[in-house]
C-alpha positions in Angstrom: 143.9 -136.3 186.7 146.2 -135.3 189.4 145.4 -135.6 193.0 145.7 -132.9 195.6 149.1 -134.1 196.8 150.4 -134.2 193.2 149.1 -130.8 192.6 150.8 -129.4 195.7 154.1 -131.1 194.8 154.1 -129.5 191.3 153.3 -126.1 192.7 156.1 -126.5 195.2 158.6 -127.0 192.4 157.9 -123.7 190.7 160.8 -121.8 192.6 163.1 -124.5 191.4 162.0 -124.1 187.8 162.3 -120.4 188.1 165.9 -120.6 189.1 167.0 -123.8 187.3 164.6 -124.5 184.4 167.1 -123.8 181.6 169.7 -126.0 183.1 167.1 -128.8 183.3 165.8 -128.4 179.9 169.4 -128.2 178.5 170.1 -131.4 180.1 166.8 -132.9 178.8 167.7 -132.0 175.3 171.2 -133.4 175.5 169.8 -136.7 176.8 167.0 -137.0 174.1 168.9 -135.9 171.0 171.9 -138.0 171.8 170.1 -141.2 172.7 167.0 -141.0 170.4 168.1 -140.0 166.8 164.5 -140.6 165.4 163.5 -137.3 167.1 166.4 -135.2 165.8 164.8 -134.1 162.6 161.9 -132.4 164.6 164.4 -130.0 166.2 166.5 -127.1 164.6 170.0 -127.6 165.9 170.7 -123.8 165.6 168.1 -123.2 168.2 169.7 -125.8 170.4 173.2 -124.1 170.0 171.8 -120.6 170.7 170.0 -121.8 173.8 166.7 -120.6 172.3 165.0 -124.0 172.3 165.9 -124.9 176.0 164.9 -121.4 177.1 161.5 -121.8 175.3 160.8 -125.2 176.8 161.9 -124.0 180.3 159.4 -121.1 180.0 156.7 -123.6 178.9 157.3 -126.0 181.7 157.3 -123.1 184.2 154.1 -121.8 182.8 152.5 -125.3 183.0 153.5 -125.7 186.7 152.3 -122.3 187.7 148.8 -123.0 186.0 148.7 -126.7 186.9 145.2 -126.4 188.7 143.8 -123.9 186.0 144.6 -125.5 182.7 142.2 -123.1 180.8 144.8 -120.4 181.3 147.2 -122.4 179.2 145.0 -122.5 176.1 147.0 -119.8 174.0 150.2 -121.6 174.8 148.7 -125.0 174.0 147.3 -123.8 170.7 150.7 -122.5 169.7 152.3 -125.8 170.6 149.8 -127.8 168.8 150.2 -125.9 165.6 154.1 -126.1 165.7 153.8 -129.8 166.5 151.4 -130.3 163.6 153.6 -128.4 161.2 156.5 -130.7 161.9 154.4 -134.0 162.4 154.9 -134.7 166.0 153.1 -138.0 166.6 151.9 -139.9 169.6 154.8 -142.2 169.7 157.1 -139.3 170.2 155.6 -138.4 173.6 156.8 -141.4 175.7 160.4 -140.5 174.5 160.1 -136.9 175.7 158.4 -138.0 178.9 161.1 -140.5 179.8 163.8 -138.0 179.0 162.2 -135.2 180.9 161.7 -137.3 184.1 165.4 -138.4 184.0 166.6 -134.9 183.5 164.7 -133.8 186.6 166.0 -136.7 188.6 169.7 -136.0 187.4 169.6 -132.1 187.7 167.8 -131.8 191.0 169.3 -134.8 192.7 167.7 -137.6 194.5 167.1 -135.6 197.8 165.0 -133.1 196.0 163.5 -135.3 193.0 162.3 -138.1 195.3 160.1 -140.8 194.0 157.0 -138.8 195.0 158.3 -135.8 193.1 159.0 -137.9 190.1 155.6 -139.6 190.2 153.8 -136.3 190.4 155.6 -134.9 187.4 155.0 -138.2 185.5 151.3 -137.7 186.2 151.6 -134.0 185.2 153.4 -134.8 182.0 150.9 -137.5 181.0 148.1 -135.1 181.6 149.6 -132.7 179.2 150.7 -135.2 176.7 147.1 -136.6 176.5 145.7 -133.1 175.9 148.2 -132.4 173.2 147.8 -135.7 171.5 144.0 -135.3 171.4 144.2 -131.8 170.1 146.9 -132.6 167.5 144.7 -135.6 166.3 141.7 -133.4 165.6 143.9 -131.2 163.5 145.5 -134.1 161.7 142.0 -135.5 161.0 140.6 -132.2 159.9 143.4 -131.7 157.3 143.1 -135.2 156.0 139.4 -135.0 155.5 139.2 -131.5 154.0 139.1 -131.0 150.2 142.6 -130.9 148.9 143.9 -132.2 152.4 146.2 -134.9 153.3 148.0 -136.6 156.2 151.7 -136.8 156.8 154.1 -135.8 154.1 153.0 -135.1 150.5 155.4 -134.6 147.5 155.3 -131.2 146.0 157.3 -130.0 143.0 159.0 -126.7 142.9 157.2 -125.0 140.1 159.1 -121.7 140.2 161.9 -120.1 142.2 162.1 -116.2 142.4 164.7 -114.1 144.0 162.9 -111.4 146.0 166.0 -109.7 147.4 169.6 -110.4 148.2 168.5 -112.6 151.1 164.9 -113.7 150.4 163.8 -116.2 147.7 160.4 -117.5 147.0 159.5 -121.0 146.1 156.2 -121.9 144.4 155.1 -125.5 145.3 152.6 -127.6 143.4 151.4 -131.1 144.4 153.3 -133.8 142.5 150.2 -135.8 142.1 148.4 -133.0 140.2 145.6 -133.0 142.9 144.1 -130.1 144.7 145.7 -128.3 147.7 144.3 -127.7 151.1 142.9 -124.1 151.6 144.7 -122.0 154.4 144.4 -119.0 156.4 146.6 -116.0 155.8 149.4 -116.0 158.4 149.9 -119.7 158.5 152.9 -121.7 157.6 153.9 -125.0 155.9 156.1 -127.7 157.2 158.8 -129.1 154.9 160.7 -132.3 155.2 164.2 -132.1 153.4 167.1 -134.5 153.0 170.3 -132.5 153.4 173.6 -134.5 152.8 171.7 -137.7 153.8 170.1 -136.3 156.9 166.5 -135.4 157.4 165.6 -132.0 158.6 162.2 -130.3 159.2 161.4 -126.7 159.1 158.3 -124.6 158.8 158.0 -121.5 156.6 155.2 -118.8 156.4 153.0 -118.8 153.4 153.8 -115.4 151.8 150.7 -114.8 149.9 146.9 -115.4 150.3 145.1 -117.8 147.9 146.5 -121.0 146.3 145.5 -121.2 142.6 146.6 -124.8 143.1 149.9 -124.1 144.7 151.6 -122.7 147.7 154.3 -120.0 148.0 156.9 -119.7 150.8 159.6 -117.0 150.8 162.8 -118.1 152.6 165.6 -116.0 154.0 169.1 -117.3 153.7 170.4 -117.6 157.2 174.1 -117.6 157.8 174.9 -121.2 158.5 171.3 -122.2 158.1 171.1 -125.8 157.1 167.7 -125.8 155.5 167.7 -122.3 154.2 171.1 -122.6 152.4 170.0 -125.9 151.0 166.8 -124.4 149.5 168.7 -121.3 148.1 171.6 -123.1 146.7 170.5 -126.6 145.7 166.7 -126.8 145.2 165.8 -125.8 141.8 162.5 -125.8 139.7 161.4 -129.3 138.9 162.9 -130.7 142.2 160.5 -132.5 144.7 160.2 -131.7 148.4 157.9 -133.3 151.1 155.2 -130.9 152.5 153.1 -131.1 155.5 149.6 -129.5 155.6 149.3 -125.8 156.6 148.9 -124.9 160.3 149.2 -121.9 162.6 147.2 -119.4 164.8 148.7 -116.1 163.6 145.6 -115.3 161.4 143.2 -112.2 161.1 140.5 -112.0 163.7 137.4 -110.4 162.3 137.1 -106.9 163.3 136.0 -103.4 162.0 138.9 -101.7 163.8 142.0 -100.2 161.8 144.6 -102.8 161.2 148.4 -102.3 161.6 150.7 -104.9 160.1 154.4 -104.3 161.5 157.4 -106.4 160.2 161.1 -106.5 160.2 163.2 -108.5 157.8 161.7 -111.8 156.7 158.8 -111.2 159.1 157.2 -109.5 156.1 156.3 -113.0 154.8 153.2 -113.6 157.0 152.1 -110.0 157.2 152.0 -109.9 153.4 149.6 -112.7 153.3 147.5 -111.0 156.1 147.6 -107.8 154.0 146.1 -109.5 151.0 143.5 -111.2 153.1 142.5 -107.8 154.7 142.2 -106.1 151.4 139.7 -108.7 150.0 136.7 -106.9 151.4 135.6 -104.4 154.0 136.8 -100.7 154.3 139.0 -100.9 157.5 142.1 -98.6 157.2 145.4 -100.7 157.0 148.7 -99.4 157.9 151.6 -101.6 156.6 154.9 -100.7 158.3 158.1 -102.6 157.5 161.7 -102.2 158.7 164.7 -103.6 156.8 168.5 -103.2 157.1 168.8 -101.9 153.5 167.0 -101.6 150.2 169.1 -104.7 149.0 167.4 -107.0 151.5 163.9 -105.5 151.3 161.5 -107.9 149.6 158.2 -107.2 148.2 158.3 -103.4 148.5 157.2 -102.6 145.0 154.4 -105.1 145.3 153.0 -103.4 148.5 153.4 -100.0 146.7 151.2 -101.3 143.8 148.6 -102.5 146.3 148.6 -99.1 148.0 148.2 -97.4 144.7 145.0 -99.5 144.0 143.6 -99.3 147.6 143.5 -95.8 149.1 142.7 -97.3 152.6 146.2 -98.9 152.6 149.1 -96.8 153.8 152.7 -98.1 153.4 155.6 -97.1 155.5 159.3 -98.3 155.2 162.4 -97.7 157.3 165.9 -98.7 156.5 168.9 -98.8 158.8 171.2 -98.1 155.9 169.7 -96.1 153.0 172.7 -96.1 150.8 172.1 -97.6 147.4 168.4 -98.0 147.9 166.1 -97.8 144.8 163.6 -95.9 146.9 163.6 -93.2 149.5 162.6 -94.7 152.8 160.1 -92.9 155.1 162.7 -93.0 157.9 166.3 -94.1 158.6 167.3 -96.1 161.5 165.4 -98.5 163.8 161.8 -98.6 165.1 161.0 -95.8 167.5 158.0 -94.9 169.6 157.7 -91.5 167.9 157.7 -93.2 164.4 155.0 -95.5 165.3 153.0 -92.7 166.9 153.2 -91.0 163.4 152.6 -94.1 161.3 149.9 -95.8 163.2 146.2 -95.0 162.9 145.0 -92.0 164.9 143.0 -94.2 167.3 144.8 -96.6 169.5 141.7 -98.8 169.4 143.2 -101.0 166.5 144.4 -104.4 165.8 148.2 -104.8 165.6 150.0 -107.8 164.2 153.8 -107.8 164.3 156.7 -110.3 163.4 160.5 -110.0 163.3 163.5 -110.7 165.3 162.8 -111.2 169.0 164.5 -107.9 170.1 162.3 -106.0 167.4 159.1 -107.7 168.7 159.9 -106.9 172.3 160.3 -103.3 171.4 157.1 -103.1 169.2 155.2 -104.9 172.0 156.3 -102.3 174.7 155.7 -99.4 172.2 152.2 -100.5 171.4 151.5 -100.8 175.1 152.9 -97.3 175.7 150.8 -95.9 173.0 147.7 -97.4 174.5 146.8 -100.3 172.2 145.0 -102.9 174.3 147.1 -106.0 175.0 144.4 -108.2 173.6 144.5 -106.4 170.3 148.4 -106.7 170.0 149.4 -110.1 168.4 152.7 -111.6 167.2 154.3 -114.8 165.9 157.6 -116.3 166.6 159.8 -117.8 164.0 161.2 -120.8 165.8 160.6 -121.6 169.4 158.2 -119.3 171.2 160.1 -117.3 173.8 159.3 -114.7 176.4 159.0 -111.0 175.2 
């Protein structure tokens, strides 16, 4: 527990974090990833190169400092962090490494005149407070996964039972336990962590489960990313019969019980979690569902025929598709171009008292978030998921 002087010091550093947080976190990652190779597999180097990971961490550190004396406000961010950590198997022994590198970065970026021994001591206490909370929360999730039917702890070998190309960019992988045992049930919208060995180097990634229900196996659907180490390895080199290490499902982007109309809005590979959410929502009840998907073209649009078939069987499901480029598409899209406010006004349920879930590239999600707010959808009923580090919309 921080004392009153330490709390005051943390609050006083907020302006410094607002102006220089990204420089601090960039330096932090440079230190840690160069001096502690054992933690490199936990981080996507593409997110480092783009600056997305340092920005996300800077936002997290700033949010923590702003709320240092009201930690209950951090619950949504903490839940998101815990699930990402669990999916990649962040362990208690990793936290001292992070803490040492963070304190060193604070000292080196801010300088000795600002980052005095007193400031460093306050941030050491603040970091340890957060680390203890996260370690405890992550232990609870690890224990629950290990003790549940079909559950396990750490990496478990899974065999690629099938590999199906869904579009020019997206391929599905069906994964069955190599030991022939049961698999852990999961909630629609969650994701799996994978551990891969690519050219002798370990990489870890998480991928959304793209269907609901297991029948003894999991399905992930992976987009080939230009230059993507893991995605290109999966697309080009992993074949049926191969084995990959899998971590238990995790994630908070799940359906909340509600009688309200449901809108599932996605762009690109963002369709993978919304597809599982759709299947879950169709299992029972009678709430109207509006499934809205944006793709660059018909060639990269995955699962369109499958959603059409679901809509034919379920009158309460309405399916809308928009292509940036309609040339050569096997279907006629409902609109051409990108997401617009007028489009959403036409395609969403008549009442703005609805539950909206949306996933896609950051710019797309930022636009959808603003559009939903403009249309009058309550903020608490507008939910989204990041692929990769959580950033500010």
